Backbone and ligand atoms as CSV (ligand in chain L), in Angstrom:
chain,resi,resn,atom,element,x,y,z
A,1,UNK,N,N,-8.231,-9.450,16.353
A,1,UNK,CA,C,-7.117,-8.957,15.542
A,1,UNK,C,C,-5.897,-9.830,15.803
A,2,UNK,N,N,-5.163,-10.024,14.753
A,2,UNK,CA,C,-3.960,-10.843,14.868
A,2,UNK,C,C,-2.914,-10.333,13.893
A,3,UNK,N,N,-1.681,-10.368,14.347
A,3,UNK,CA,C,-0.605,-9.990,13.437
A,3,UNK,C,C,-0.361,-11.107,12.432
A,4,UNK,N,N,-0.046,-10.706,11.215
A,4,UNK,CA,C,0.272,-11.701,10.196
A,4,UNK,C,C,1.738,-11.553,9.782
A,5,UNK,N,N,2.249,-12.618,9.211
A,5,UNK,CA,C,3.631,-12.609,8.714
A,5,UNK,C,C,3.740,-11.644,7.539
A,6,UNK,N,N,4.769,-10.828,7.522
A,6,UNK,CA,C,5.012,-9.933,6.383
A,6,UNK,C,C,5.965,-10.625,5.412
A,7,UNK,N,N,5.462,-10.864,4.202
A,7,UNK,CA,C,6.274,-11.524,3.180
A,7,UNK,C,C,7.412,-10.604,2.746
A,8,UNK,N,N,8.566,-11.202,2.507
A,8,UNK,CA,C,9.766,-10.436,2.202
A,8,UNK,C,C,10.170,-10.572,0.742
A,9,UNK,N,N,10.901,-9.573,0.272
A,9,UNK,CA,C,11.347,-9.562,-1.126
A,9,UNK,C,C,12.058,-10.885,-1.443
A,10,UNK,N,N,11.778,-11.382,-2.634
A,10,UNK,CA,C,12.278,-12.705,-3.008
A,10,UNK,C,C,11.148,-13.707,-3.032
A,11,UNK,N,N,10.079,-13.403,-2.243
A,11,UNK,CA,C,8.899,-14.275,-2.262
A,11,UNK,C,C,8.053,-13.925,-3.484
A,12,UNK,N,N,7.745,-14.937,-4.272
A,12,UNK,CA,C,7.024,-14.722,-5.528
A,12,UNK,C,C,5.633,-14.102,-5.322
A,13,UNK,N,N,5.073,-14.278,-4.138
A,13,UNK,CA,C,3.750,-13.710,-3.835
A,13,UNK,C,C,3.732,-12.201,-4.081
A,14,UNK,N,N,4.854,-11.547,-3.756
A,14,UNK,CA,C,4.927,-10.085,-3.897
A,14,UNK,C,C,4.950,-9.647,-5.354
A,15,UNK,N,N,5.136,-10.592,-6.257
A,15,UNK,CA,C,5.237,-10.266,-7.690
A,15,UNK,C,C,3.960,-10.577,-8.462
A,16,UNK,N,N,2.924,-11.017,-7.757
A,16,UNK,CA,C,1.665,-11.358,-8.414
A,16,UNK,C,C,0.757,-10.129,-8.527
A,17,UNK,N,N,-0.148,-10.184,-9.490
A,17,UNK,CA,C,-1.177,-9.153,-9.613
A,17,UNK,C,C,-2.375,-9.580,-8.776
A,18,UNK,N,N,-2.788,-8.702,-7.870
A,18,UNK,CA,C,-3.893,-9.037,-6.961
A,18,UNK,C,C,-5.246,-8.877,-7.646
A,19,UNK,N,N,-6.213,-9.615,-7.124
A,19,UNK,CA,C,-7.561,-9.585,-7.703
A,19,UNK,C,C,-8.471,-8.616,-6.932
A,20,UNK,N,N,-9.423,-8.014,-7.636
A,20,UNK,CA,C,-10.359,-7.129,-6.943
A,20,UNK,C,C,-11.164,-7.882,-5.883
A,21,UNK,N,N,-11.499,-7.171,-4.829
A,21,UNK,CA,C,-12.387,-7.710,-3.796
A,21,UNK,C,C,-13.821,-7.670,-4.331
A,22,UNK,N,N,-14.541,-8.779,-4.170
A,22,UNK,CA,C,-15.936,-8.825,-4.619
A,22,UNK,C,C,-16.901,-9.022,-3.453
A,23,UNK,N,N,-16.401,-9.549,-2.329
A,23,UNK,CA,C,-17.269,-9.812,-1.170
A,23,UNK,C,C,-16.858,-8.901,-0.017
A,24,UNK,N,N,-17.744,-7.997,0.353
A,24,UNK,CA,C,-17.469,-7.107,1.491
A,24,UNK,C,C,-18.096,-7.731,2.738
A,25,UNK,N,N,-17.436,-8.773,3.232
A,25,UNK,CA,C,-18.015,-9.585,4.300
A,25,UNK,C,C,-17.144,-9.546,5.566
A,26,UNK,N,N,-17.532,-10.366,6.530
A,26,UNK,CA,C,-16.798,-10.409,7.804
A,26,UNK,C,C,-15.355,-10.857,7.614
A,27,UNK,N,N,-15.162,-11.714,6.611
A,27,UNK,CA,C,-13.808,-12.203,6.354
A,27,UNK,C,C,-12.902,-11.054,5.891
A,28,UNK,N,N,-13.461,-10.166,5.068
A,28,UNK,CA,C,-12.701,-8.990,4.619
A,28,UNK,C,C,-12.369,-8.098,5.809
A,29,UNK,N,N,-13.363,-7.864,6.658
A,29,UNK,CA,C,-13.146,-7.027,7.842
A,29,UNK,C,C,-12.055,-7.608,8.737
A,30,UNK,N,N,-12.093,-8.919,8.919
A,30,UNK,CA,C,-11.090,-9.580,9.765
A,30,UNK,C,C,-9.698,-9.426,9.158
A,31,UNK,N,N,-9.615,-9.576,7.842
A,31,UNK,CA,C,-8.328,-9.405,7.160
A,31,UNK,C,C,-7.805,-7.986,7.365
A,32,UNK,N,N,-8.690,-6.998,7.211
A,32,UNK,CA,C,-8.247,-5.609,7.319
A,32,UNK,C,C,-7.861,-5.258,8.750
A,33,UNK,N,N,-8.556,-5.822,9.712
A,33,UNK,CA,C,-8.146,-5.640,11.116
A,33,UNK,C,C,-6.751,-6.233,11.347
A,34,UNK,N,N,-6.530,-7.398,10.772
A,34,UNK,CA,C,-5.211,-8.032,10.912
A,34,UNK,C,C,-4.129,-7.203,10.223
A,35,UNK,N,N,-4.467,-6.639,9.074
A,35,UNK,CA,C,-3.482,-5.806,8.364
A,35,UNK,C,C,-3.124,-4.576,9.191
A,36,UNK,N,N,-4.124,-3.975,9.832
A,36,UNK,CA,C,-3.874,-2.810,10.686
A,36,UNK,C,C,-2.990,-3.205,11.870
A,37,UNK,N,N,-3.314,-4.330,12.464
A,37,UNK,CA,C,-2.530,-4.849,13.583
A,37,UNK,C,C,-1.074,-5.062,13.166
A,38,UNK,N,N,-0.914,-5.639,11.992
A,38,UNK,CA,C,0.420,-5.936,11.461
A,38,UNK,C,C,1.183,-4.646,11.157
A,39,UNK,N,N,0.482,-3.678,10.579
A,39,UNK,CA,C,1.096,-2.391,10.237
A,39,UNK,C,C,1.570,-1.661,11.491
A,40,UNK,N,N,0.725,-1.641,12.509
A,40,UNK,CA,C,1.078,-0.954,13.758
A,40,UNK,C,C,2.274,-1.624,14.412
A,41,UNK,N,N,2.239,-2.949,14.469
A,41,UNK,CA,C,3.331,-3.679,15.115
A,41,UNK,C,C,4.656,-3.422,14.394
A,42,UNK,N,N,4.580,-3.349,13.044
A,42,UNK,CA,C,5.798,-3.160,12.243
A,42,UNK,C,C,6.205,-1.691,12.185
A,43,UNK,N,N,5.348,-0.811,12.728
A,43,UNK,CA,C,5.623,0.625,12.768
A,43,UNK,C,C,5.821,1.200,11.357
A,44,UNK,N,N,4.949,0.786,10.436
A,44,UNK,CA,C,5.033,1.271,9.066
A,44,UNK,C,C,3.979,2.317,8.776
A,45,UNK,N,N,4.032,2.864,7.554
A,45,UNK,CA,C,3.033,3.850,7.118
A,45,UNK,C,C,1.949,3.186,6.275
A,46,UNK,N,N,2.342,2.169,5.529
A,46,UNK,CA,C,1.350,1.516,4.672
A,46,UNK,C,C,1.638,0.038,4.530
A,47,UNK,N,N,0.578,-0.710,4.276
A,47,UNK,CA,C,0.713,-2.166,4.098
A,47,UNK,C,C,-0.349,-2.619,3.102
A,48,UNK,N,N,0.088,-3.379,2.112
A,48,UNK,CA,C,-0.827,-3.899,1.105
A,48,UNK,C,C,-1.059,-5.388,1.345
A,49,UNK,N,N,-2.242,-5.865,0.947
A,49,UNK,CA,C,-2.621,-7.251,1.255
A,49,UNK,C,C,-1.606,-8.294,0.764
A,50,UNK,N,N,-1.021,-8.122,-0.432
A,50,UNK,CA,C,-0.040,-9.135,-0.853
A,50,UNK,C,C,1.131,-9.278,0.113
A,51,UNK,N,N,1.416,-8.220,0.869
A,51,UNK,CA,C,2.517,-8.285,1.835
A,51,UNK,C,C,2.216,-9.237,2.992
A,52,UNK,N,N,0.935,-9.553,3.178
A,52,UNK,CA,C,0.600,-10.583,4.173
A,52,UNK,C,C,0.108,-11.845,3.451
A,53,UNK,N,N,0.446,-11.937,2.176
A,53,UNK,CA,C,0.196,-13.174,1.442
A,53,UNK,C,C,-1.205,-13.324,0.878
A,54,UNK,N,N,-1.956,-12.214,0.855
A,54,UNK,CA,C,-3.333,-12.268,0.340
A,54,UNK,C,C,-3.389,-11.452,-0.953
A,55,UNK,N,N,-3.672,-12.118,-2.063
A,55,UNK,CA,C,-3.628,-11.444,-3.365
A,55,UNK,C,C,-4.959,-10.776,-3.684
A,56,UNK,N,N,-5.296,-9.790,-2.851
A,56,UNK,CA,C,-6.506,-8.997,-3.043
A,56,UNK,C,C,-6.144,-7.524,-3.027
A,57,UNK,N,N,-6.956,-6.725,-3.741
A,57,UNK,CA,C,-6.612,-5.313,-3.922
A,57,UNK,C,C,-7.066,-4.490,-2.710
A,58,UNK,N,N,-6.210,-4.484,-1.698
A,58,UNK,CA,C,-6.495,-3.803,-0.427
A,58,UNK,C,C,-5.196,-3.209,0.107
A,59,UNK,N,N,-5.282,-1.971,0.635
A,59,UNK,CA,C,-4.164,-1.503,1.458
A,59,UNK,C,C,-4.692,-0.749,2.661
A,60,UNK,N,N,-3.846,-0.662,3.671
A,60,UNK,CA,C,-4.143,0.168,4.844
A,60,UNK,C,C,-2.949,1.107,5.046
A,61,UNK,N,N,-3.216,2.255,5.634
A,61,UNK,CA,C,-2.139,3.225,5.865
A,61,UNK,C,C,-2.448,4.029,7.115
A,62,UNK,N,N,-1.387,4.557,7.724
A,62,UNK,CA,C,-1.562,5.488,8.840
A,62,UNK,C,C,-0.514,6.587,8.719
A,63,UNK,N,N,-0.947,7.815,8.938
A,63,UNK,CA,C,-0.024,8.950,8.832
A,63,UNK,C,C,0.108,9.680,10.165
A,64,UNK,N,N,-0.396,9.068,11.224
A,64,UNK,CA,C,-0.276,9.689,12.546
A,64,UNK,C,C,0.191,8.669,13.583
A,65,UNK,N,N,1.043,7.758,13.111
A,65,UNK,CA,C,1.652,6.802,14.039
A,65,UNK,C,C,0.683,5.775,14.591
A,66,UNK,N,N,-0.356,5.474,13.853
A,66,UNK,CA,C,-1.242,4.390,14.265
A,66,UNK,C,C,-2.444,4.818,15.094
A,67,UNK,N,N,-2.768,6.103,15.053
A,67,UNK,CA,C,-3.972,6.551,15.778
A,67,UNK,C,C,-5.206,6.448,14.888
A,68,UNK,N,N,-5.035,6.841,13.612
A,68,UNK,CA,C,-6.142,6.698,12.666
A,68,UNK,C,C,-5.620,5.995,11.411
A,69,UNK,N,N,-6.536,5.365,10.703
A,69,UNK,CA,C,-6.135,4.535,9.570
A,69,UNK,C,C,-6.946,4.856,8.327
A,70,UNK,N,N,-6.241,4.803,7.203
A,70,UNK,CA,C,-6.879,4.845,5.898
A,70,UNK,C,C,-7.033,3.391,5.456
A,71,UNK,N,N,-8.203,3.045,4.987
A,71,UNK,CA,C,-8.432,1.701,4.456
A,71,UNK,C,C,-8.937,1.845,3.030
A,72,UNK,N,N,-8.336,1.133,2.106
A,72,UNK,CA,C,-8.754,1.248,0.713
A,72,UNK,C,C,-8.894,-0.135,0.087
A,73,UNK,N,N,-10.084,-0.390,-0.438
A,73,UNK,CA,C,-10.365,-1.634,-1.139
A,73,UNK,C,C,-10.579,-1.302,-2.614
A,74,UNK,N,N,-9.948,-2.074,-3.478
A,74,UNK,CA,C,-10.019,-1.855,-4.938
A,74,UNK,C,C,-9.656,-0.416,-5.325
A,75,UNK,N,N,-8.534,0.103,-4.807
A,75,UNK,CA,C,-8.159,1.499,-5.088
A,75,UNK,C,C,-7.718,1.690,-6.533
A,76,UNK,N,N,-8.090,2.847,-7.080
A,76,UNK,CA,C,-7.682,3.236,-8.435
A,76,UNK,C,C,-7.238,4.694,-8.389
A,77,UNK,N,N,-6.084,4.980,-8.971
A,77,UNK,CA,C,-5.634,6.372,-9.077
A,77,UNK,C,C,-6.387,7.007,-10.239
A,78,UNK,N,N,-7.177,8.035,-9.943
A,78,UNK,CA,C,-7.971,8.664,-11.006
A,78,UNK,C,C,-7.381,10.007,-11.440
A,79,UNK,N,N,-6.452,10.524,-10.631
A,79,UNK,CA,C,-5.820,11.788,-10.978
A,79,UNK,C,C,-4.425,11.799,-10.381
A,80,UNK,N,N,-3.446,12.253,-11.154
A,80,UNK,CA,C,-2.070,12.360,-10.659
A,80,UNK,C,C,-1.476,13.621,-11.248
A,81,UNK,N,N,-0.921,14.464,-10.359
A,81,UNK,CA,C,-0.356,15.733,-10.818
A,81,UNK,C,C,1.002,15.971,-10.171
A,82,UNK,N,N,1.866,16.627,-10.932
A,82,UNK,CA,C,3.150,17.046,-10.389
A,82,UNK,C,C,4.117,15.893,-10.218
A,83,UNK,N,N,5.303,16.239,-9.741
A,83,UNK,CA,C,6.329,15.236,-9.498
A,83,UNK,C,C,7.029,15.549,-8.193
A,84,UNK,N,N,7.475,14.480,-7.544
A,84,UNK,CA,C,8.191,14.640,-6.283
A,84,UNK,C,C,9.140,13.460,-6.160
A,85,UNK,N,N,10.363,13.742,-5.754
A,85,UNK,CA,C,11.333,12.671,-5.525
A,85,UNK,C,C,11.587,12.582,-4.025
A,86,UNK,N,N,11.420,11.388,-3.484
A,86,UNK,CA,C,11.669,11.214,-2.054
A,86,UNK,C,C,12.079,9.775,-1.785
A,87,UNK,N,N,12.811,9.601,-0.698
A,87,UNK,CA,C,13.262,8.271,-0.302
A,87,UNK,C,C,12.071,7.465,0.210
A,88,UNK,N,N,12.039,6.208,-0.161
A,88,UNK,CA,C,10.994,5.294,0.314
A,88,UNK,C,C,11.626,4.065,0.939
A,89,UNK,N,N,10.835,3.421,1.769
A,89,UNK,CA,C,11.189,2.125,2.303
A,89,UNK,C,C,9.975,1.233,2.193
A,90,UNK,N,N,10.120,-0.005,2.612
A,90,UNK,CA,C,9.016,-0.958,2.493
A,90,UNK,C,C,9.194,-2.039,3.548
A,91,UNK,N,N,8.105,-2.419,4.187
A,91,UNK,CA,C,8.185,-3.450,5.221
A,91,UNK,C,C,8.612,-4.801,4.644
A,92,UNK,N,N,8.498,-4.959,3.326
A,92,UNK,CA,C,8.913,-6.206,2.682
A,92,UNK,C,C,10.356,-6.165,2.180
A,93,UNK,N,N,10.995,-4.992,2.333
A,93,UNK,CA,C,12.387,-4.835,1.871
A,93,UNK,C,C,13.179,-4.164,2.988
A,94,UNK,N,N,13.560,-4.920,4.007
A,94,UNK,CA,C,14.165,-4.312,5.189
A,94,UNK,C,C,15.495,-3.622,4.899
A,95,UNK,N,N,15.702,-2.523,5.599
A,95,UNK,CA,C,16.991,-1.818,5.599
A,95,UNK,C,C,17.385,-1.221,4.254
A,96,UNK,N,N,16.428,-1.024,3.372
A,96,UNK,CA,C,16.720,-0.379,2.092
A,96,UNK,C,C,15.872,0.886,1.986
A,97,UNK,N,N,16.523,1.978,1.607
A,97,UNK,CA,C,15.817,3.223,1.344
A,97,UNK,C,C,16.383,3.796,0.056
A,98,UNK,N,N,15.497,4.033,-0.902
A,98,UNK,CA,C,15.954,4.576,-2.177
A,98,UNK,C,C,14.963,5.624,-2.655
A,99,UNK,N,N,15.486,6.564,-3.451
A,99,UNK,CA,C,14.642,7.650,-3.939
A,99,UNK,C,C,13.781,7.193,-5.110
A,100,UNK,N,N,12.526,7.610,-5.075
A,100,UNK,CA,C,11.567,7.265,-6.120
A,100,UNK,C,C,10.834,8.538,-6.534
A,101,UNK,N,N,10.606,8.669,-7.842
A,101,UNK,CA,C,9.797,9.792,-8.318
A,101,UNK,C,C,8.341,9.357,-8.388
A,102,UNK,N,N,7.495,10.152,-7.750
A,102,UNK,CA,C,6.056,9.865,-7.713
A,102,UNK,C,C,5.293,11.153,-8.016
A,103,UNK,N,N,4.013,11.044,-8.333
A,103,UNK,CA,C,3.209,12.263,-8.444
A,103,UNK,C,C,3.163,12.999,-7.102
A,104,UNK,N,N,3.110,14.318,-7.170
A,104,UNK,CA,C,3.041,15.106,-5.929
A,104,UNK,C,C,1.625,15.086,-5.338
A,105,UNK,N,N,0.653,14.892,-6.226
A,105,UNK,CA,C,-0.743,14.926,-5.787
A,105,UNK,C,C,-1.512,13.808,-6.491
A,106,UNK,N,N,-2.264,13.055,-5.739
A,106,UNK,CA,C,-3.110,12.030,-6.368
A,106,UNK,C,C,-4.516,12.066,-5.779
A,107,UNK,N,N,-5.455,11.635,-6.605
A,107,UNK,CA,C,-6.809,11.352,-6.138
A,107,UNK,C,C,-7.052,9.871,-6.405
A,108,UNK,N,N,-7.488,9.179,-5.367
A,108,UNK,CA,C,-7.722,7.736,-5.446
A,108,UNK,C,C,-9.188,7.457,-5.168
A,109,UNK,N,N,-9.798,6.691,-6.034
A,109,UNK,CA,C,-11.145,6.187,-5.760
A,109,UNK,C,C,-11.014,4.768,-5.231
A,110,UNK,N,N,-11.775,4.461,-4.188
A,110,UNK,CA,C,-11.694,3.137,-3.575
A,110,UNK,C,C,-13.017,2.862,-2.856
A,111,UNK,N,N,-13.028,1.786,-2.094
A,111,UNK,CA,C,-14.182,1.446,-1.260
A,111,UNK,C,C,-13.693,1.202,0.153
A,112,UNK,N,N,-14.546,1.446,1.129
A,112,UNK,CA,C,-14.212,1.050,2.494
A,112,UNK,C,C,-14.582,-0.421,2.668
A,113,UNK,N,N,-14.349,-0.954,3.872
A,113,UNK,CA,C,-14.548,-2.389,4.095
A,113,UNK,C,C,-16.017,-2.806,3.990
A,114,UNK,N,N,-16.903,-1.805,4.026
A,114,UNK,CA,C,-18.331,-2.114,3.917
A,114,UNK,C,C,-18.837,-1.990,2.484
A,115,UNK,N,N,-17.943,-1.582,1.575
A,115,UNK,CA,C,-18.343,-1.449,0.179
A,115,UNK,C,C,-18.822,-0.063,-0.200
A,116,UNK,N,N,-18.683,0.885,0.728
A,116,UNK,CA,C,-19.050,2.275,0.415
A,116,UNK,C,C,-17.922,2.941,-0.357
A,117,UNK,N,N,-18.265,3.670,-1.439
A,117,UNK,CA,C,-17.210,4.356,-2.188
A,117,UNK,C,C,-16.558,5.464,-1.364
A,118,UNK,N,N,-15.243,5.597,-1.502
A,118,UNK,CA,C,-14.519,6.665,-0.817
A,118,UNK,C,C,-13.589,7.352,-1.821
A,119,UNK,N,N,-13.269,8.603,-1.539
A,119,UNK,CA,C,-12.321,9.362,-2.353
A,119,UNK,C,C,-11.181,9.793,-1.438
A,120,UNK,N,N,-9.957,9.454,-1.827
A,120,UNK,CA,C,-8.785,9.846,-1.061
A,120,UNK,C,C,-8.003,10.865,-1.873
A,121,UNK,N,N,-7.793,12.048,-1.292
A,121,UNK,CA,C,-6.961,13.058,-1.948
A,121,UNK,C,C,-5.708,13.210,-1.111
A,122,UNK,N,N,-4.554,13.180,-1.769
A,122,UNK,CA,C,-3.309,13.196,-0.998
A,122,UNK,C,C,-2.219,13.961,-1.719
A,123,UNK,N,N,-1.331,14.544,-0.924
A,123,UNK,CA,C,-0.159,15.249,-1.437
A,123,UNK,C,C,1.097,14.646,-0.821
A,124,UNK,N,N,2.216,14.854,-1.523
A,124,UNK,CA,C,3.536,14.593,-0.973
A,124,UNK,C,C,3.674,13.187,-0.394
A,125,UNK,N,N,4.070,13.070,0.874
A,125,UNK,CA,C,4.329,11.746,1.450
A,125,UNK,C,C,3.119,10.819,1.326
A,126,UNK,N,N,1.953,11.359,1.602
A,126,UNK,CA,C,0.756,10.513,1.554
A,126,UNK,C,C,0.461,10.054,0.127
A,127,UNK,N,N,0.701,10.943,-0.838
A,127,UNK,CA,C,0.494,10.577,-2.253
A,127,UNK,C,C,1.472,9.473,-2.649
A,128,UNK,N,N,2.734,9.631,-2.237
A,128,UNK,CA,C,3.734,8.599,-2.532
A,128,UNK,C,C,3.336,7.268,-1.918
A,129,UNK,N,N,2.840,7.330,-0.690
A,129,UNK,CA,C,2.432,6.110,0.010
A,129,UNK,C,C,1.307,5.402,-0.754
A,130,UNK,N,N,0.304,6.140,-1.170
A,130,UNK,CA,C,-0.800,5.502,-1.908
A,130,UNK,C,C,-0.288,4.867,-3.193
A,131,UNK,N,N,0.586,5.571,-3.902
A,131,UNK,CA,C,1.139,5.015,-5.148
A,131,UNK,C,C,1.955,3.750,-4.865
A,132,UNK,N,N,2.757,3.802,-3.801
A,132,UNK,CA,C,3.587,2.656,-3.405
A,132,UNK,C,C,2.700,1.443,-3.084
A,133,UNK,N,N,1.642,1.680,-2.318
A,133,UNK,CA,C,0.771,0.560,-1.921
A,133,UNK,C,C,0.000,0.009,-3.121
A,134,UNK,N,N,-0.450,0.895,-3.998
A,134,UNK,CA,C,-1.194,0.427,-5.183
A,134,UNK,C,C,-0.255,-0.342,-6.115
A,135,UNK,N,N,1.004,0.072,-6.187
A,135,UNK,CA,C,1.991,-0.707,-6.957
A,135,UNK,C,C,2.079,-2.140,-6.434
A,136,UNK,N,N,2.049,-2.295,-5.101
A,136,UNK,CA,C,2.107,-3.653,-4.521
A,136,UNK,C,C,0.993,-4.536,-5.091
A,137,UNK,N,N,-0.150,-3.939,-5.383
A,137,UNK,CA,C,-1.300,-4.722,-5.863
A,137,UNK,C,C,-1.083,-5.205,-7.291
A,138,UNK,N,N,-0.081,-4.613,-7.951
A,138,UNK,CA,C,0.280,-5.039,-9.302
A,138,UNK,C,C,1.639,-5.745,-9.326
A,139,UNK,N,N,2.119,-6.137,-8.159
A,139,UNK,CA,C,3.376,-6.890,-8.098
A,139,UNK,C,C,4.621,-6.037,-8.286
A,140,UNK,N,N,4.458,-4.724,-8.108
A,140,UNK,CA,C,5.583,-3.798,-8.321
A,140,UNK,C,C,6.133,-3.350,-6.970
A,141,UNK,N,N,7.448,-3.397,-6.827
A,141,UNK,CA,C,8.100,-2.934,-5.602
A,141,UNK,C,C,8.828,-1.619,-5.876
A,142,UNK,N,N,9.000,-0.811,-4.830
A,142,UNK,CA,C,9.568,0.531,-5.050
A,142,UNK,C,C,10.980,0.465,-5.622
A,143,UNK,N,N,11.684,-0.612,-5.319
A,143,UNK,CA,C,13.051,-0.737,-5.831
A,143,UNK,C,C,13.053,-0.896,-7.356
A,144,UNK,N,N,11.926,-1.341,-7.924
A,144,UNK,CA,C,11.822,-1.426,-9.393
A,144,UNK,C,C,11.886,-0.040,-10.021
A,145,UNK,N,N,11.444,0.961,-9.253
A,145,UNK,CA,C,11.285,2.309,-9.788
A,145,UNK,C,C,12.317,3.279,-9.247
A,146,UNK,N,N,13.203,2.800,-8.396
A,146,UNK,CA,C,14.095,3.740,-7.713
A,146,UNK,C,C,15.030,4.409,-8.712
A,147,UNK,N,N,15.374,5.654,-8.429
A,147,UNK,CA,C,16.231,6.425,-9.314
A,147,UNK,C,C,17.619,5.809,-9.375
A,148,UNK,N,N,18.021,5.178,-8.278
A,148,UNK,CA,C,19.328,4.508,-8.239
A,148,UNK,C,C,19.360,3.433,-9.338
A,149,UNK,N,N,18.242,2.682,-9.426
A,149,UNK,CA,C,18.173,1.625,-10.429
A,149,UNK,C,C,18.180,2.214,-11.845
A,150,UNK,N,N,17.405,3.290,-12.025
A,150,UNK,CA,C,17.326,3.911,-13.350
A,150,UNK,C,C,18.691,4.406,-13.813
A,151,UNK,N,N,19.496,4.867,-12.858
A,151,UNK,CA,C,20.797,5.446,-13.220
A,151,UNK,C,C,21.879,4.390,-13.369
A,152,UNK,N,N,21.545,3.159,-12.997
A,152,UNK,CA,C,22.563,2.113,-13.060
A,152,UNK,C,C,22.981,1.826,-14.482
L,1,CO,CO,CO,5.829,-1.556,0.459
């Protein structure tokens, strides 16, 4: 495992659309281990592959301070219900916190690092996190959606 550089806002890499993962191989596993390492070191909740400069549809997340991890490859939101407004931050946008409206509940279909299908059901903070990370895979940053921006 190795920590990777976290790309910061202003870097064009963060604005690209990531490609689906097609090879569930050792290289993918190594990347995901590095992403977890990077996430823990940065003390974040979620990290998407483009944030470490890899344009592949992958994110990792932790909701218990780095004890257990959610890993999602090729995630797709298949269900979204309700609305919730909450402040978000991003490891690629230091020292900024802005309110974003997200679904209160989401169901995400994805794959684990071995290519097995997984279903992630989440509410509230976790739902917002999944939406935030999946946005990264489409080159979207939370500041694009913040209510502050909408009201400007
Ligand atoms: Co982010």
